[in-house]
C-alpha positions in Angstrom: 207.0 131.0 -47.9 208.5 133.2 -50.7 212.2 133.7 -51.0 213.6 136.4 -53.3 217.0 136.1 -55.0 219.8 138.5 -54.5 219.6 140.2 -58.0 216.9 142.2 -59.6 216.3 139.6 -62.3 215.8 136.7 -60.0 212.3 135.1 -59.8 210.8 134.7 -56.4 210.8 131.1 -55.2 207.9 129.7 -53.2 208.9 127.2 -50.5 206.2 125.2 -48.5 205.9 126.3 -44.9 206.8 122.9 -43.2 209.9 122.2 -45.2 211.0 125.8 -44.6 210.6 125.4 -40.9 212.6 122.2 -40.9 215.3 123.7 -43.0 215.6 126.6 -40.5 215.7 124.2 -37.5 218.5 122.2 -39.2 220.4 125.4 -39.8 220.0 126.7 -36.3 220.9 123.3 -34.8 224.4 123.5 -36.1 227.1 123.8 -33.3 228.3 127.1 -34.6 225.2 128.8 -33.3 225.4 127.2 -29.8 229.0 127.7 -28.8 228.1 130.3 -26.1 225.0 128.6 -24.8 225.0 127.8 -21.1 225.6 124.2 -20.1 222.8 121.8 -19.0 224.0 122.2 -15.4 224.0 126.0 -15.7 220.5 126.0 -17.0 219.4 123.7 -14.2 221.0 126.0 -11.6 219.4 129.0 -13.2 216.0 127.4 -13.0 216.6 126.4 -9.4 217.6 129.9 -8.3 214.6 131.3 -10.2 212.5 128.9 -8.2 214.1 130.0 -4.9 213.6 133.6 -5.9 209.9 132.9 -6.6 209.6 131.4 -3.1 211.2 134.4 -1.5 209.0 136.8 -3.4 205.9 134.9 -2.4 207.1 134.7 1.2 208.0 138.4 1.3 204.5 139.3 0.2 203.0 137.3 3.1 205.6 138.0 5.8 205.6 141.3 7.8 208.7 143.2 7.0 209.0 141.9 3.5 212.4 140.5 2.5 214.0 141.5 5.9 211.3 139.5 7.7 211.9 136.5 5.5 215.7 136.6 6.2 215.0 136.8 9.9 212.7 133.8 9.8 215.3 131.8 7.7 218.1 132.7 10.3 215.9 131.5 13.2 215.1 128.3 11.4 218.8 127.7 10.6 219.6 128.3 14.3 217.0 125.9 15.5 218.1 123.2 13.0 221.7 123.7 14.1 220.8 123.4 17.8 218.7 120.3 17.1 221.6 118.7 15.1 224.1 119.5 17.9 221.8 118.0 20.5 221.0 114.8 18.6 224.5 114.3 17.4 226.0 114.2 20.9 227.5 110.8 21.5 225.2 108.6 23.6 226.9 105.3 23.6 225.5 102.8 26.0 228.2 100.9 27.9 228.6 97.4 26.7 230.4 94.3 27.8 232.7 94.4 24.9 236.0 96.1 25.1 237.6 97.8 28.1 234.9 100.3 28.8 236.1 101.6 32.2 239.9 101.8 31.7 240.8 103.4 28.3 244.5 103.1 28.5 247.3 100.9 29.9 247.0 99.5 33.5 247.6 102.1 36.2 247.5 101.9 39.9 244.7 103.4 42.1 247.3 106.0 43.3 248.1 107.0 39.8 244.4 107.4 39.0 243.9 109.5 42.1 246.8 111.7 41.2 245.4 112.2 37.7 242.0 113.0 39.2 243.6 115.6 41.6 245.4 117.3 38.7 242.1 117.5 36.7 240.3 118.9 39.7 242.9 121.5 40.3 242.4 122.6 36.7 238.7 122.7 37.0 238.3 119.8 34.5 235.5 118.1 36.4 234.5 115.5 33.7 238.0 114.1 33.6 238.3 114.3 37.4 235.1 112.3 37.8 236.3 109.7 35.4 239.7 109.2 37.0 238.3 109.1 40.5 235.9 106.3 39.5 238.7 104.4 37.9 240.7 104.9 41.2 237.8 103.4 43.2 237.5 100.3 41.0 241.3 99.8 40.7 241.6 100.1 44.5 239.0 97.4 45.0 240.9 95.2 42.6 244.2 95.8 44.3 242.6 94.8 47.6 241.1 91.7 45.9 237.6 92.9 46.8 236.9 92.8 43.0 238.5 90.5 40.6 240.6 92.1 37.8 238.5 91.7 34.7 239.1 93.5 31.5 236.1 95.0 29.8 234.2 95.7 33.1 231.9 98.7 32.9 231.4 101.2 35.7 227.9 99.9 36.2 229.1 96.3 36.5 231.8 97.3 38.9 229.3 99.2 41.1 226.8 96.3 41.1 229.5 93.8 42.0 231.1 95.9 44.7 227.7 96.9 46.0 226.8 93.3 46.8 229.9 93.0 48.9 229.7 96.5 50.3 225.9 97.0 50.9 226.5 100.1 53.0 228.1 101.8 50.0 225.9 100.3 47.3 223.9 103.6 46.7 227.1 105.6 46.5 228.7 103.2 44.1 225.7 103.3 41.8 225.7 107.1 41.9 229.4 107.3 41.1 228.9 104.9 38.2 226.0 107.0 36.9 228.1 110.1 37.0 230.9 108.3 35.1 228.5 107.2 32.4 226.9 110.6 32.1 230.2 112.4 31.4 231.7 109.5 29.3 228.8 108.4 27.2 225.9 110.8 27.8 227.5 114.1 26.9 226.8 115.6 30.3 229.0 118.0 32.2 230.1 117.3 35.8 230.7 120.0 38.4 232.8 120.2 41.5 230.1 118.8 43.8 229.8 115.7 41.6 233.5 115.1 41.9 233.6 115.7 45.7 230.9 113.1 46.3 233.0 110.5 44.4 236.1 111.6 46.2 234.4 111.2 49.6 233.2 107.7 48.5 236.7 106.7 47.6 238.0 107.8 51.0 235.2 106.0 52.7 235.9 102.8 50.8 239.6 103.0 51.6 238.6 102.9 55.3 236.4 99.9 54.9 238.1 96.7 56.1 237.0 93.1 55.6 235.5 91.3 58.6 238.0 88.5 59.2 235.5 86.7 61.4 233.0 86.2 58.6 233.0 83.3 56.3 233.6 84.4 52.7 235.9 87.3 53.2 235.0 88.8 49.8 231.3 89.1 50.6 231.2 90.7 54.1 232.8 94.0 55.2 232.5 96.4 58.1 233.5 99.9 58.6 236.9 100.1 60.2 237.2 102.4 63.3 238.3 105.9 62.4 
């Protein structure tokens, strides 16, 4: 490499190629030449968006409708992912023996639960109406000493225990417990017919009287005359 001085009388200076390149690199590495350079993060983002742009360009060439077609496909995929996420993220807790699974607040009477169920039903809030009516059934059986008062009992456990003592209503109790679990843990939505079935079961159980002539009063019942 030949470097010429700044005046007419200067003699050209020959500098070897490698040292000249190293000198230039040292000069250009000084911070004063890089004050306005993009940051490492900015460079990484630029490369990422370049990569995304390349993907879109490639997809646009292979998709009918070009870029519009790609955007439509992306929107459909996003909608499907959102629907799948919503479905899978719906709480699906299985009832367990721990904690008070059936009654979620302080102790209330069966009459209070029935009144709450009626209010929810009047407002068309069938999920809450189903829950309160099932609680009314279990609380009523406890008040009548047909079930022992046991904290933490689930709807399924209450239905199974009451069904052994009230075999004529075992199917109805299991169905009511299933409806309770569906709306409480399964993310399902109840309707008026589901609530009315539990309401009718509650009324029928209220009319069921123990058979005093049978040994073991808590295990044998008959329908009282209407």
